[in-house]
N, C-alpha and C positions, 0 to 999 in steps of 0.2 A: 265757230263759223269757218267754213272753208272758202278760199278765194281762188278763182280761176281766171283765165284770159280767153276771151272770145275772139272770133275772126282771126285766129292764129295763123292761118295758112294763106291769107290773101295779101295782095300788094307785094311789097318787097320781101315779106316773110315767106313767100313761096320760093325764094332763092336760098340756096344751101347755107351760105354764111349768115344771112339775116335770120333765117329760121332757127339755126342752132344758137345764135346769140340770144334771141328772144327766149328760147326754151331753157337754156342754161342759166340765164339771168333770172328768169321766173323761178326756177328751182332753187337757186341760191337765196332768193328773197323770201322764200316761204310760201309761194303759190302752190296750190294743191293740184291744179289741172290745167291743161290746154284744150281748147275747144275749136274744132275746125268746121268750116261751112262747105257746102257743095252745090254746084250745078255742073252737070256733065257737058252742057252746051247752053248758050244763051242766044235764042233766036233774034235775029236782027229786027229792030223795030217792034219788039214784043208789046202787046196791049194789055196783058194781064196786070193787075194792080198788085204791087209788092205790099204786103199787109203791114209792114213795120215802118212805113214812111208816109207822111201826108201827101207827098208828091206821087206816090204809087210807083216810084222807080227805085231800083236797088242802088246802094251806095256805089260810087265809081261809074265807069263806063261799061258799055256792053262788051268791049274788047278786053277788059281787065282779066288777067289770068287768074283762074281759081284752080290750083293744083288738086289732083285727086286726094281726098282727105286720108284715105287709108295708106296710100304710098307715102304721103308726107309724114303721117304719124309714125310709120315704121322707120323712116329715116331718122326722125327725131328720137325715137326710142333708143337707137344705137348711140345717141349723143348725150343721153341723160340717164339718171339712175332711179329717181324716186317719183318724179312728177307724173300724174295720171294723164292718159292719152284718150281724149274724148272726141267723138263726132258730135257736132252741135249745129246742124244735124246732117245725117244722110237722108236722102229722099227715098224712103224705104220702098214704096210701090214700084219704083223704077229698077229695082235690083232683084235678081233671082235668089231665093233664100239658100239654095244649095251652095252657090258661089259665095254669097256673103257670109254664111256660117263658117266656111273654111278661111276666108280672109280675116274675119274677126278673131277666130280661134288662133290663127297664125300670129296675128299682132299680139294677142294676149300671151301666147307662149314666148315669143321673142322679147317681149317687154317684162316678162316675169310677173304677169298678172296685173298689169296697169291699165287695161283697156276699159273704156266705157262706150257703149253704143247708144248715142242719142239719135232719135229717128223722128221724121216728120212725114206728113202726107204730101207736101208740095203745094205750090200755088201757081206755078208757071205753066198754064195750059199748053202753050206753044211748044214747050220742051217735051211734054208728054206726047203731043201729036207727032213730033219728030221721031220719038222712040217707038211709036205705034202702040202705046199703052193708053187705054181709055181713061180719060181724066176723071170721069164720074165714078170710076171704080176704086179710086185711090184710097179712100178711107177703109173700105172693106178689105182691100188687099193688104193694107198696113196691119190690121188686126190679125189677119191670117198668117202673115209672114212672121210676126212676133211669136205666134204659137209654133210655127214651123222651125224657127231658129232654136227654140228651146228643145224641141225634139231632136234636132241634129246635134246639139251639144250634150245630150244625155248619153249615158253609158250604153254601149252596144248598138247593134244595128236596129233602127226603129223605122216603122212605116209611117206615112203621113197621108191624111185624106182631107182635102179642102176643096173649096169651090174653084180656086185658081191654080192650085198646085197639088199634086198627088204623086206618091211614089211608094213602091214596095220597100220592105226593110232594106236599108243600105248602110254601109259604113261611111261615116264622115269623120276623118281624122286629119290633123291632130285635134284633140279636145282642148278647150280653154283651160288655163291654169286655175281660174276662179271657179269654184264649185257651182255647177249649174249654168256657167257661162257668165260673161260680163253683164253688169246691170244694164237693162234697157230703159232709157230715159225718153219719155214721150214729149216731143216739142209741140208748141202751139199755145195760143192765148185765147182759145174759144171754149165754150161749154163742152163741145164734143171732145176736145183734146183732154180736158180734165176728166171726163168720164172714161176715155180710153186709157189714161194713166191708171185709173182705179182698176180697170179690167185686166190690162196686160203689161203694165209698166212697173219697174222698180223705182222710177222717179218721174217727176213732171218738170218741164222746163218751158215756162212761158217767157219768151225773150223780151217781150214788151211789158214793163213793170209799172203798173199804176196801183197804188195801195188799195184804194177802194174797189177797183175792178178785180184785183187779185183776191181780195177777201171774198167777193161774191162768187168767183170761180172756185175758190177753195170749198165753199159750201156745196157746190156741184160735185166736186171730187168726193167729199165726205158722204154725201147722200148716195152716190153710186157705190161707194165702199159698203155702206150700210145695206144697200139692196142686195149685194152679192156676198155679204158676210166676210168682208175683209177689214183688217185694222188699217186705218189711214196713216197711222204712224209708220207703217212699212214703206211708205212712198216718200222718197227724199225730194225736197223742193229746191229747185235751182232757178235763179233768174239773173237778169242784168242789173248791176248796181247803178241806178240812175243818178243817185247823189253819191259820188265817191268820197264820202267822209264818214266819220263815226256816227253821226246822226242817221245817215242812210242805213248803216249797218244795224243800228238799234231798231229802227223801224222795220227792217226786214226780219230781224229776230223775233219781234213781237208777233209776226204773222206765221212763224214756224219755218221760215226759210233757213236752210242750213248751208247753202252754197251761193256765193255771189260772184258774178263775172264782171270784169272790166275789159275795155278795148285796149290794145297796145297804146301806150302813152305817146309814142313818137314813131317815126318811120326810119330814122337813122339809128345806128347801133349805139352811139353814145347817149342819144336822147332816150332810147329804151332803157339803158342802164340807169340813167338819172331818174327817169319817171317811175320805174318799178321800185327802185331803191327808196325813193321818197314815199311812195304808197306803203311800202313795207314798214317804214319807220312811223308814219303818221296814222296808219289804219291797222295793218295786220298786227303789229306789235301791241296795239292798245285794244284790239277787239276782244 
C-alpha cells in the first residue's frame, strides 16, 4: 500500500516554510506522494454545491488562499528527493492542453520523473462562467484534453484534431521523463468518472470513500474496461483513508485500492511532525 497526503497546498501549507516542512516530513516518514487541490478563483457567494460535503460548501472560507498547484509542486520538488508530486486534482477543462502539457513535462523533468497528473471535470459553475468556459462541456473537454496531452508528450511533432482543440504538427518540448508522460489519474466519485478512468486514465481517484459505494462504482469501471477491451488491473486506485488505522487499510486493500491519502494531521510545524511520525509508526510500518 502507498500512502499520500491530500490538501497539501492549502492553508498554512501554501507558505514556503510550512509547505517544505510538510513535504520533507512526509518524505522522511515514508509517504509516497503529496496531492494538491485547485481553484483559480472562488466566486463570492457561490451557489454550486460542493460534492464532498453535506453542507455543499468547501472547507474553509471563500477567501482562503489556494496556491497554484503546479507552481507549488515545483517549489516542493526542489526541496525533496523522492516523494511523488501529484495534482489532486487540476480542473482539466479550464486549462489549455498545449500550456498544460509543457507545465507538467517541466515539472516531471525538474523533479526527475516524480509528477502525477490528477484531473477532474470541476463542479463550481460560477468559476467556469468567470473563465468563459461552458460548464456543460466540461466532461467532453476533459476526455479530449487527456488525449491531447498524450499526443503532446509523444515523440516528435504531432498533429491533433478534436472538437474543442486542434492544431497541425508542432513541437512540444521538453518531454516528460516518464515514458509516455506522467500517469493521468481521473478524479471523481460518480459512474461517469469510473467510466472515464477506464477510457482515458492510468488511475482513478474517488476522493469520497464509502466501501459499498466504491465497490459498486468499481463494477462500472470494470464493465467499461470490458467494453473497450482494457485490463482493469492497469488502472491504479487511489482514495482518501476515511479510517486512518490498520483496519481501514485492510478494508481498502480488499477492494483493490493501492494508494490511500490522509489530510495533514495539524497546521503547525511541530504538530505535523508528531502527527505524521505517529501515523508512520502505527500504520505505514505495519501495513
